[in-house]
C-alpha positions in Angstrom: 0.0 0.0 0.0 1.1 3.5 -0.7 2.7 5.7 1.9 0.1 8.2 2.8 0.7 11.8 1.9 -1.3 14.9 2.1 -4.2 15.0 -0.4 -6.0 18.1 -1.7 -9.7 17.9 -1.3 -11.9 20.0 -3.5 -10.2 23.3 -3.0 -10.3 23.0 0.8 -7.2 23.0 3.0 -5.1 19.9 2.8 -6.1 16.9 4.9 -4.1 13.9 5.8 -7.0 11.7 4.6 -10.5 12.1 3.2 -13.3 12.0 5.8 -16.8 10.7 5.1 -19.8 9.9 7.2 -22.2 7.0 7.1 -25.8 8.0 7.0 -28.4 6.4 9.3 -29.4 2.8 8.7 -31.5 1.1 11.4 -30.2 2.9 14.5 -33.7 4.5 14.5 -36.4 5.0 12.0 -35.4 7.9 9.8 -37.7 9.6 7.3 -36.6 10.6 3.9 -36.5 14.4 4.5 -34.3 13.9 7.5 -31.9 11.6 5.5 -31.6 14.3 2.8 -31.0 17.0 5.5 -28.2 14.9 7.1 -26.5 14.4 3.7 -26.8 18.1 2.7 -25.5 19.1 6.2 -22.5 16.8 5.8 -21.6 18.4 2.5 -22.1 21.9 3.9 -19.8 21.4 6.9 -17.0 20.0 4.7 -17.2 16.2 4.7 -15.7 14.6 1.6 -18.1 11.7 1.2 -21.4 10.2 2.4 -22.2 6.5 2.6 -25.2 4.2 2.9 -25.3 0.6 4.1 -26.8 -1.9 1.7 -29.2 -3.9 3.9 -32.8 -4.9 3.8 -33.9 -6.1 7.2 -32.7 -6.5 10.8 -34.2 -8.2 13.8 -33.3 -5.8 16.7 -33.1 -6.5 20.4 -36.6 -6.4 22.0 -38.3 -8.1 19.1 -38.5 -5.1 16.6 -37.9 -5.7 12.9 -36.6 -2.7 11.0 -35.1 -2.1 7.5 -33.5 0.9 5.8 -34.4 2.5 2.5 -33.1 0.6 -0.6 -29.6 1.8 -1.3 -29.4 2.4 -5.0 -32.6 4.3 -5.2 -31.4 6.3 -2.2 -28.0 7.0 -3.7 -29.6 8.3 -6.9 -31.7 10.8 -4.9 -28.7 11.8 -2.8 -26.7 12.4 -6.0 -29.3 15.0 -7.0 -29.5 16.5 -3.6 -25.8 17.1 -3.3 -23.2 18.7 -5.5 -19.7 18.0 -4.2 -19.4 15.0 -1.9 -18.4 11.5 -3.1 -21.0 8.9 -2.3 -21.4 5.2 -2.3 -22.7 2.0 -0.7 -20.7 0.8 2.3 -20.9 -1.8 0.8 -23.3 -3.1 -1.8 -24.1 -6.8 -1.6 -23.6 -8.5 -5.0 -26.3 -11.0 -4.0 -29.1 -8.5 -4.0 -29.2 -7.9 -7.7 -28.2 -9.7 -10.9 -24.6 -8.6 -11.4 -25.2 -7.0 -14.8 -28.1 -5.0 -13.4 -25.8 -3.9 -10.5 -23.3 -2.6 -13.0 -26.2 -0.8 -14.8 -27.4 0.8 -11.5 -23.9 1.9 -10.6 -23.3 3.5 -14.0 -26.6 5.3 -13.7 -25.9 6.7 -10.3 -22.4 7.7 -11.3 -23.9 9.7 -14.2 -26.5 11.3 -12.0 -23.8 12.4 -9.6 -21.5 13.7 -12.3 -18.9 11.2 -11.5 -18.9 11.1 -7.7 -19.8 7.5 -7.1 -17.5 5.0 -5.3 -18.7 1.4 -5.9 -18.3 -0.5 -2.7 -18.9 -4.2 -3.1 -19.0 -7.2 -0.8 -20.6 -10.6 -0.3 -23.0 -9.7 2.6 -23.3 -11.4 5.9 -26.8 -11.0 7.4 -28.5 -14.3 6.7 -31.9 -13.0 8.0 -32.4 -10.6 5.2 -31.2 -13.1 2.5 -33.8 -15.6 3.6 -36.5 -13.0 4.0 -36.1 -11.6 0.5 -35.4 -14.9 -1.2 -31.7 -14.6 -2.0 -29.4 -17.6 -1.7 -27.0 -17.5 1.3 -24.9 -20.5 0.5 -21.4 -20.2 -1.1 -21.4 -16.5 -0.8 -17.8 -16.0 -1.7 -18.0 -18.2 -4.8 -21.1 -16.3 -5.9 -19.3 -13.0 -5.2 -16.4 -14.0 -7.4 -18.6 -14.6 -10.4 -20.7 -11.5 -9.8 -17.6 -9.3 -9.2 -16.2 -10.5 -12.6 -19.3 -9.4 -14.4 -19.7 -6.0 -12.6 -16.1 -4.9 -12.9 -15.8 -6.0 -16.5 -18.9 -4.1 -17.5 -17.9 -1.0 -15.6 -14.3 -1.1 -16.9 -14.7 -2.6 -20.5 -18.4 -2.1 -21.2 -19.1 -5.6 -22.6 -19.0 -9.2 -21.4 -19.9 -12.8 -22.3 -19.8 -14.9 -19.2 -20.9 -18.5 -18.4 -20.5 -19.4 -14.7 -22.0 -21.7 -12.2 -24.3 -19.1 -10.8 -24.5 -16.3 -13.4 -24.8 -16.3 -17.2 -24.8 -13.2 -19.5 -24.6 -13.3 -23.3 -23.0 -10.4 -25.2 -24.0 -8.0 -22.4 -23.3 -4.4 -23.2 -23.3 -1.5 -20.6 -24.8 1.4 -22.5 -24.8 4.3 -21.8 -21.2 3.7 -20.6 -19.9 5.1 -17.3 -19.3 8.9 -17.4 -15.6 8.3 -16.4 -13.3 6.4 -18.7 -12.7 3.0 -17.0 -15.7 3.5 -14.8 -16.2 4.6 -11.2 -13.6 3.5 -8.6 -14.2 0.1 -7.0 -13.9 -0.6 -3.3 -13.8 -4.0 -1.7 -15.6 -4.2 1.6 -13.8 -7.2 3.0 -10.5 -8.3 4.5 -11.2 -12.1 4.1 -8.3 -13.9 2.4 -10.3 -15.4 -0.4 -12.2 -12.1 -1.1 -8.8 -10.3 -1.2 -7.4 -12.7 -3.6 -10.4 -12.3 -5.9 -10.6 -8.6 -5.8 -7.3 -6.9 -5.1 -6.0 -7.2 -8.6 -9.0 -5.1 -9.8 -10.2 -2.7 -7.1 -9.0 0.8 -6.3 -9.4 0.5 -2.6 -10.4 -1.9 0.3 -12.3 -1.1 3.5 -12.4 -2.6 7.0 -15.3 -2.1 9.4 -14.4 -0.5 12.8 -15.2 -3.6 14.9 -12.9 -5.7 12.7 -9.8 -3.8 13.6 -10.6 -2.7 17.1 -11.3 1.0 16.2 -7.6 1.9 16.8 -4.8 3.1 14.5 -2.7 0.3 15.8 -5.3 -2.3 14.9 -5.8 -0.8 11.5 -2.0 -0.8 10.9 -2.0 -4.6 11.7 -4.9 -5.3 9.3 -3.2 -3.1 6.6 0.0 -5.1 6.9 -1.9 -8.3 6.4 -3.7 -6.9 3.4 -0.4 -5.8 2.0 0.8 -9.4 2.1 -2.3 -10.5 0.2 -1.7 -7.7 -2.3 1.9 -8.8 -2.9 0.7 -12.3 -3.8 -2.4 -11.1 -5.8 -0.4 -9.0 -8.2 -1.3 -5.3 -8.1 1.8 -3.0 -7.7 2.6 -2.0 -4.1 0.6 1.1 -3.4 -1.9 0.6 -6.2 -4.8 -0.2 -3.8 -5.8 2.4 -1.2 -6.6 1.5 2.4 -9.9 2.8 3.9 -11.6 2.2 7.3 -14.8 2.9 9.1 -14.3 4.7 12.5 -16.8 4.5 15.3 -17.3 7.9 17.0 -19.5 8.7 19.9 -20.9 12.2 20.7 -23.1 13.6 23.3 -26.4 11.8 23.5 -25.0 8.4 22.2 -27.2 5.4 22.7 -24.7 2.7 22.0 -24.2 0.3 19.1 -25.4 -3.0 20.7 -27.9 -3.9 18.0 -28.0 -7.7 17.8 -27.4 -8.8 14.2 -26.2 -5.4 13.1 -22.7 -6.6 12.3 -20.9 -5.1 15.3 -19.1 -7.6 17.5 -20.4 -8.5 20.9 -17.0 -7.7 22.5 -16.9 -4.1 23.7 -14.9 -1.8 21.5 -13.9 1.7 22.6 -15.4 4.4 20.5 -13.5 7.6 19.6 -14.7 10.4 21.9 -13.6 13.7 23.3 -13.0 17.1 22.0 -12.9 18.0 18.3 -9.1 18.2 18.6 -8.9 14.7 20.2 -11.1 13.2 17.4 -9.0 15.0 14.8 -5.9 13.6 16.4 -7.3 10.1 16.1 -8.2 10.5 12.4 -4.7 11.9 11.7 -3.3 8.8 13.4 -5.4 6.7 11.2 -3.9 8.5 8.2 -0.4 7.9 9.6 -1.3 4.2 9.9 -2.1 4.2 6.2 -5.8 5.2 5.8 -6.4 7.4 2.8 -10.2 7.6 3.5 -12.2 7.1 6.7 -15.9 6.8 7.1 -17.2 8.0 10.4 -20.0 5.8 12.0 -21.4 8.3 14.4 -23.6 7.7 17.5 -26.0 9.4 17.5 -26.3 10.1 13.7 -28.4 13.3 13.4 -28.2 16.7 11.7 -26.9 18.1 15.0 -24.2 15.5 15.3 -22.9 16.2 11.8 -22.9 19.9 12.6 -21.0 19.1 15.8 -18.2 17.4 13.8 -17.4 20.5 11.7 -14.7 21.6 14.2 -13.2 18.1 13.9 -12.8 18.7 10.1 -11.4 22.2 10.8 -8.9 20.8 13.3 -7.9 18.0 10.9 -7.3 20.6 8.1 -4.9 22.4 10.4 -3.0 19.3 11.4 0.7 19.0 10.4 1.2 17.0 7.1 1.5 13.2 7.3 4.7 12.1 5.6 
């Protein structure tokens, strides 16, 4: 992976890494006007990206069942409601759509956004929603490998014939083509060895969830070193694939992230807390550990929380360069 330098972000002061925020999923029931308001606030205060989880249904503690809005429809609307921020799924399950249609959706959202989409892809994990919506849950990595081949080939080359065990497409053409030559950037939402072997030669970035590296710069550095070993064997040049990470941040009024089958580990993980300067210092340390882009998972996630993070971004902009 590349040594992280200072990156210029849309005419703003230099930051050691890009900073995004994940919009609400099932922490609480969020109406569409509020979701738009949070996204627009994130853009206004200086975030570099906004992200949506691609999930369908969760069983929550206490017996409640709740689901978020559908991700690709939502991303299309958010692309219209914003002007500058990058946006994407963190991450899209390749099992929820036929892969050629997933490529079509991604190309469409990228065009609507004017070339701001990052295509995060993964195999999914929440069996409950697979069963509920009728998607196969078995052999998820094998299914991902085939779907990923179709998606990336269509986005990068525009045409594919493919006959696999799970997926078949005949002279499939992606038209209109993506607005960017070579298509939007691809991000792998996994650090599993087999997933890394399948995707690292082709993706622009990989991502790790906060609970999978302990939410610390040291834990992230350890994971990054492991991914670097996989990259060396997979074939992309050292530094060709960027490292990104979700970071769990708690602010005043936090309710916690113990949400049953929500993907967060049962073992307690210390959130990032404190003053704006302290949170900015943590993010700068993540950049020092090799993160080029971080996505803040904020508890609570509200318009007010996003506004409260503006001083963090200002402090990060003023941080000494990372070499």
